[in-house]
N, C-alpha and C positions, 0 to 999 in steps of 0.2 A: 325318416322325422329325426330319429335320434342323431343323424348324420347332421341334419339342417341345424337343431338345436346347436351341438357342438360347434358348428362352423360358424355358427353366430356368435358363441361366447368367445371362442378365438379372434374374430374380429373385433369385438368390442374389446377383448385384451390389449389386441395390438392397438387399438385407437387411443385406449386411455394410456397406453405405455409412450406416447409423444409427449415429450415434456421437454419445455425450451423456454426460455428467459434470456434477454438479454440487455445490455443498458444502450442508451439511445441519447442523443443530442437533441432530437425532435421536443420542441415545447410540449406536445401534449404526452410525453412518454412518460410512463410510472416511475421506470429505473431509471436514473442518470449518472453518468459517468462522474467519477469524482476527480476535482481538479486539484494536483499537489503542485506547490509551488517550491520545488526543491530541485536538486539537481537528478540526472538518470540513475546513477547507482543509490541515491537516497530514495528514490520513489519505488525501486525495486525492493529495496530492505524493505520498506514500508509496508507495500503490498505481500510481501512473504510472510513476514512476519503477522501480519493482519491474518491472511492466508492461517498461518500456523495456528494463531489463538481463536479463531471462528471457527475452524474444524480440527480440533487435537485429535492425534493418533492417526487421522486419513494421509494416504501419500501425497505428499506434496512434491513436485518436479519446478526446477526453477533452473529455465534457460536465460542468464544475463547477457548472451550476444544477440538474443531475439526482442529481449524485455517480456517473456512470457513465463509466465506460473500455470501451471494444471494441477488441479487436484481432482483425483479420482475417490469420489464417495461409493461405497461399496457395501450397498444396504441390502439383505435378503427380502426382509420384511416390506421394503418400499421401494427397492429395484435400486439399479446402479445409476449414477450422472458423472459427467465432467464436467468442471468448471474450469474455463480457461480465462485467465486475467492477463491481459496486455496493456501494456503503456504505448501511448500516441504522444508524441510532442506536438505542443499547442504553441511554443514559443521555445525561446532559450532556456530558460530552466523552469516551464510550466509543464507538467504532464498530465495528460489524461488517463485516469486507470478505467477500462472497460471490462466488463464482466459477463461472459455469458455461460449459462448453464443447460446442458441438454443430458436428456436419457441415451443411455448407450448398451451396447450389445443384448443379447437375448433377456438379460435380466432386466431391461429397461425400466424406467419409473412406473410404477403402477398407480399412481398417482402424482399429479402434477405439484411437486416441492419445487421446483426449478426457483420460480417467483421468490418465493421465502427462502431459498438459499442463497441468492443474489441480495436480496436486502439484509440478510443477516451478515453477510460479508462486508458489503457497504456501510453496513453500522459500526462493525467492527474498525474498518478502514478510516472513517471520518473519526473514531474515537483514537486511534494509533496516531493517525495525522496530528489531532488538537494536542496529543500528549508530546509528539515528536516537536512542536512548535514552540511547548512551554518549555521545553527542555534546551530546545536552541536558543531562547529568550533570555533564560537564565543564565545561559553560559554565555551568552554576548555581554548581559549583565556583570557578571564577575569579570570578565575579561577586561570590560571598559572600567571598573573599580582599581580590577590589579594595575591597570596601567596609569591611572591617575597617582594611586598609592605609589608606585615605583617613580615615576616623575617628581611627585613631591618628596621623594627620599633623594635622588638624585639633584632636586634644588638644594635641598639643605646641607647634603655633603658640599655642594658648590659654596654656597653661602658661610659655610664654615671653615672653607679654606682647606677642606680635604681632597679636592681636586681641582686641576687647573680648568681655564673657561675652554680650552681645546679638547680636554678629556669629557667634559660636561656637555660641549655639542656633539660630539662624536659618540658617546654613549645617549644620549636623549636621542639622536637621530636612529640611532640602532631599534630603541625601543620602539620609536613611532613607525618603524618597517615593520618591526615583528610583530606588531598589533595592527 
């Protein structure tokens, strides 16, 4: 009888340790991948920095060649999980960030925290991407302002006779190509 109870407890423990969550493009899915409209290297950078911010102190492995980031979450009190973050090309500079979280090892998740882990990461990823877009817009705005200012300065130098028409046209062309 005691063996039967112990076997029952062991089976319940094993069943509880099966924790798994994944993003899906299925319209009914609770967890959706995040689309990033950036280059591949920018997408990897954003996904990696989001993982570091979402799970500070956790081991984070980055494989730029495969476009995969793995986060090992080792928690004695709630079990171990492995998060896998992968990039999938949607089109030229549009990447989908897929995330999965699953119990690993003998000390697999005792309770199902996988969904919360993925949601937490996706929230951090969205925040990081919004900040990236804001920074990119500011940079583009500053670049266009500085180009406009440089063209005005160049025009003023030409108008004041400080440079010839040929110098003006060459410098103008160079500026436009640079920006």
